[in-house]
Backbone as CSV, one residue per row, in Angstrom:
resi,resn,N_x,N_y,N_z,CA_x,CA_y,CA_z,C_x,C_y,C_z
1,MET,163.353,172.615,79.172,164.570,171.969,79.412,165.455,172.884,79.919
2,LEU,165.546,174.537,79.464,166.379,174.985,80.051,166.292,175.287,81.600
3,ASP,164.934,175.134,82.230,164.917,175.224,83.579,165.583,174.250,84.073
4,ILE,165.269,172.950,84.076,166.376,171.691,84.194,167.540,172.132,84.385
5,MET,168.154,172.680,83.543,169.589,173.358,83.055,169.818,174.064,83.830
6,ARG,169.154,175.089,84.238,169.370,176.039,85.475,169.597,175.573,86.634
7,GLY,168.682,174.712,86.945,168.587,174.572,88.425,170.031,173.116,88.590
8,SER,170.509,172.466,87.438,171.808,171.609,87.681,173.021,172.301,88.024
9,LYS,173.671,171.589,89.152,174.749,171.862,89.554,176.014,171.289,88.453
10,LYS,175.688,170.577,87.705,176.935,169.700,86.956,177.142,170.495,85.345
11,PRO,178.012,170.403,85.175,178.260,170.624,83.937,177.304,170.250,82.799
12,ILE,177.152,171.669,81.685,176.245,171.428,80.685,176.986,171.401,79.687
13,HIS,176.466,170.439,78.409,177.564,170.676,77.164,176.502,170.765,76.062
14,PHE,176.542,171.585,74.997,175.703,171.723,74.185,176.175,171.226,73.068
15,VAL,175.863,170.383,72.102,176.244,169.730,70.722,175.508,170.169,69.594
16,ILE,176.208,170.432,68.588,175.866,170.986,67.561,175.661,170.024,66.426
17,SER,174.399,169.354,66.502,174.617,168.342,65.339,173.991,168.853,63.988
18,LYS,174.713,168.006,63.133,174.718,168.251,61.828,175.541,169.918,61.534
19,TRP,176.403,169.718,62.044,177.413,171.107,61.786,177.979,170.748,59.895
20,ASP,177.870,169.616,59.914,178.700,169.840,58.078,177.557,170.277,57.206
21,THR,176.039,170.814,57.802,175.394,171.512,56.804,175.428,173.070,57.141
22,LEU,176.108,173.393,58.365,175.958,174.716,58.935,177.282,175.436,58.287
23,VAL,178.492,174.861,58.249,179.798,175.362,58.352,179.790,175.874,57.089
24,ASN,179.343,175.541,56.273,179.457,176.357,54.879,178.913,177.857,55.145
25,GLU,177.604,177.886,55.679,177.069,178.823,55.817,177.265,179.913,57.298
26,TYR,177.659,179.407,58.118,177.975,180.310,59.184,179.175,179.823,60.132
27,SER,179.827,180.585,60.510,181.430,180.665,61.532,180.460,180.190,62.939
28,LEU,181.303,179.213,63.892,181.122,179.121,65.159,180.561,180.134,65.729
29,GLU,181.339,181.227,65.682,180.910,182.313,66.098,179.710,183.211,66.071
30,GLN,179.185,182.888,64.745,177.856,183.360,64.250,176.831,182.342,64.997
31,LEU,177.121,181.233,64.983,176.064,180.262,65.888,176.052,180.613,66.969
32,ARG,177.045,180.935,67.698,176.714,181.241,69.152,175.935,182.890,69.529
33,ASP,176.585,183.481,68.586,175.738,184.805,68.564,174.286,184.951,68.211
34,ARG,174.061,183.663,67.306,172.611,183.295,67.257,171.739,182.933,67.978
35,LEU,172.400,181.653,68.924,171.903,181.098,70.246,171.509,182.538,71.064
36,LEU,172.536,183.001,71.568,172.508,184.303,72.670,171.371,184.958,72.092
37,GLU,170.751,185.422,71.048,169.307,186.345,71.054,168.412,185.650,71.480
38,ILE,168.686,184.190,71.558,167.428,183.461,72.528,167.571,183.971,73.911
39,GLU,166.672,184.923,74.558,166.666,185.102,75.684,167.007,183.929,76.761
40,GLU,166.115,183.239,76.859,166.521,182.271,77.741,167.377,181.425,77.495
41,PHE,167.894,181.498,76.530,169.386,180.298,76.518,170.409,181.347,76.866
42,LYS,170.297,182.811,76.594,171.170,183.739,77.056,171.265,183.868,78.217
43,ASN,170.113,183.743,79.357,169.934,183.789,80.681,170.412,182.740,81.387
44,LEU,170.352,181.523,80.592,170.752,180.167,81.038,172.785,180.274,81.424
45,ILE,173.158,180.936,80.191,174.722,180.865,80.264,175.217,181.841,81.109
46,GLN,174.653,183.129,81.221,174.539,184.065,82.288,174.675,183.948,83.731
47,ALA,173.889,183.008,84.158,173.386,182.469,85.331,174.851,181.224,85.229
48,ARG,174.960,180.642,84.286,175.933,179.821,84.867,177.332,179.931,85.190
49,ASN,177.742,181.428,84.123,178.888,182.097,84.235,179.283,182.722,85.469
50,GLU,178.022,183.507,85.767,178.120,183.891,87.627,178.291,182.881,88.761
51,ALA,177.901,181.775,88.187,178.160,180.760,89.518,179.673,180.219,89.262
52,LEU,180.100,180.555,88.303,181.749,179.892,88.264,182.579,180.847,89.306
């Protein structure tokens, strides 16, 4: 899925489902930081930011 997103020129939206089960445990910043620990996800975000 990340390969498809990487090749796309269209905006990408990430939806956090079940936020109600996470909000009492984690802040949005903590969740973002945790996602960025995934190398492939981090690379996708960096590549998209560089393309702007």
